[in-house]
BABA-750483 format. One record per residue (C-alpha): x, y, z; residue number from 1. Coordinates in Angstrom, 2 decimals. Layout:
BABA-750483
+---------+---------+---------+-----+
|       X |       Y |       Z | pos |
+---------+---------+---------+-----+
|       X |       Y |       Z | NUM |
...
+---------+---------+---------+-----+
This chain:
BABA-750483
+---------+---------+---------+-----+
|       X |       Y |       Z | pos |
+---------+---------+---------+-----+
|  -22.75 |   -0.16 |    9.28 |   1 |
|  -21.04 |    2.26 |    6.98 |   2 |
|  -18.14 |    2.92 |    9.41 |   3 |
|  -17.41 |   -0.93 |    9.48 |   4 |
|  -17.58 |   -1.18 |    5.64 |   5 |
|  -14.99 |    1.69 |    5.51 |   6 |
|  -12.83 |    0.05 |    8.19 |   7 |
|  -12.83 |   -3.26 |    6.28 |   8 |
|  -11.81 |   -1.35 |    3.05 |   9 |
|   -9.10 |    0.40 |    4.92 |  10 |
|   -7.56 |   -2.66 |    6.50 |  11 |
|   -7.72 |   -4.46 |    3.04 |  12 |
|   -5.89 |   -1.39 |    1.57 |  13 |
|   -3.21 |   -1.55 |    4.12 |  14 |
|   -2.75 |   -5.39 |    3.89 |  15 |
|   -2.71 |   -5.00 |    0.01 |  16 |
|   -0.01 |   -2.42 |    0.22 |  17 |
|    2.01 |   -4.41 |    2.65 |  18 |
|    1.74 |   -7.64 |    0.41 |  19 |
|    2.45 |   -5.71 |   -2.72 |  20 |
|    5.67 |   -4.09 |   -1.19 |  21 |
|    6.86 |   -7.50 |    0.12 |  22 |
|    6.10 |   -9.08 |   -3.22 |  23 |
|    7.99 |   -6.50 |   -5.10 |  24 |
|   11.08 |   -7.06 |   -2.80 |  25 |
|   10.87 |  -10.85 |   -3.17 |  26 |
|   10.40 |  -10.75 |   -6.93 |  27 |
|   12.87 |   -8.14 |   -7.89 |  28 |
|   15.54 |   -7.85 |   -5.18 |  29 |
|   18.56 |  -10.03 |   -4.76 |  30 |
|   18.54 |   -9.53 |   -1.13 |  31 |
|   16.14 |  -10.45 |    1.67 |  32 |
|   13.29 |   -8.37 |    2.90 |  33 |
|   15.16 |   -6.73 |    5.88 |  34 |
|   18.41 |   -6.11 |    3.79 |  35 |
|   16.41 |   -4.48 |    0.95 |  36 |
|   14.51 |   -2.35 |    3.44 |  37 |
|   17.77 |   -1.28 |    5.07 |  38 |
|   19.34 |   -0.53 |    1.81 |  39 |
|   16.20 |    1.48 |    0.72 |  40 |
|   16.44 |    3.59 |    3.93 |  41 |
|   20.14 |    4.30 |    3.31 |  42 |
|   19.50 |    5.34 |   -0.22 |  43 |
|   16.38 |    7.22 |    0.49 |  44 |
|   14.06 |    4.88 |   -1.63 |  45 |
|   11.63 |    3.78 |    1.04 |  46 |
|    8.94 |    6.06 |   -0.56 |  47 |
|    9.47 |    4.37 |   -3.99 |  48 |
|    9.09 |    1.00 |   -2.33 |  49 |
|    5.67 |    2.09 |   -0.74 |  50 |
|    4.50 |    3.57 |   -4.19 |  51 |
|    5.25 |    0.17 |   -5.94 |  52 |
|    3.38 |   -1.62 |   -3.12 |  53 |
|    0.41 |    0.57 |   -3.38 |  54 |
|   -0.29 |   -0.70 |   -7.11 |  55 |
|   -1.90 |   -3.62 |   -5.61 |  56 |
|   -4.49 |   -1.25 |   -3.96 |  57 |
|   -5.82 |   -0.79 |   -7.61 |  58 |
|   -6.91 |   -4.34 |   -7.70 |  59 |
|   -8.59 |   -4.15 |   -4.31 |  60 |
|  -10.30 |   -0.65 |   -5.24 |  61 |
|  -11.62 |   -1.66 |   -8.65 |  62 |
|  -12.61 |   -5.21 |   -7.15 |  63 |
|  -14.79 |   -3.51 |   -4.52 |  64 |
|  -16.37 |   -1.25 |   -7.08 |  65 |
|  -17.10 |   -4.19 |   -9.45 |  66 |
|  -19.00 |   -6.02 |   -6.68 |  67 |
|  -20.62 |   -2.78 |   -5.63 |  68 |
|  -18.98 |   -2.44 |   -2.30 |  69 |
|  -18.53 |    1.41 |   -2.79 |  70 |
|  -17.72 |    1.98 |    1.13 |  71 |
|  -15.17 |   -0.63 |    1.22 |  72 |
|  -13.65 |    0.91 |   -2.01 |  73 |
|  -13.56 |    4.33 |   -0.19 |  74 |
|  -11.72 |    2.58 |    2.77 |  75 |
|   -9.16 |    1.53 |    0.21 |  76 |
|   -8.86 |    4.88 |   -1.12 |  77 |
|   -8.17 |    6.29 |    2.49 |  78 |
|   -5.46 |    3.57 |    2.94 |  79 |
|   -4.01 |    4.82 |   -0.32 |  80 |
|   -4.02 |    8.47 |    0.68 |  81 |
|   -2.50 |    7.56 |    4.03 |  82 |
|    0.32 |    5.72 |    1.96 |  83 |
|    0.74 |    8.83 |   -0.16 |  84 |
|    1.20 |   10.99 |    3.04 |  85 |
|    3.81 |    8.39 |    4.31 |  86 |
|    5.59 |    8.77 |    1.02 |  87 |
|    5.58 |   12.50 |    1.12 |  88 |
|    6.95 |   12.32 |    4.68 |  89 |
|    9.80 |   10.11 |    3.50 |  90 |
|   10.58 |   12.35 |    0.40 |  91 |
|   10.57 |   15.53 |    2.45 |  92 |
|   12.33 |   14.43 |    5.58 |  93 |
+---------+---------+---------+-----+
């Protein structure tokens, strides 16, 4: 039961990060999603895009804490840490 709750939180965290990144691109970029991603890769800003998308994880994390779903909040935290590792990878390599 606990593993299922953490997995749900992990999935919600990854989806929230994806939606946050896409939302940022749609709202603040003059180009399409693919063109913005390609430009971010060329300029080395993929980590920044992911970090801005991870802001939406705050909403999911505190939402789960508010409704007392601590294990789901833990899953969102794991997704955020995964994103942080991915950002570190893009920044270093």
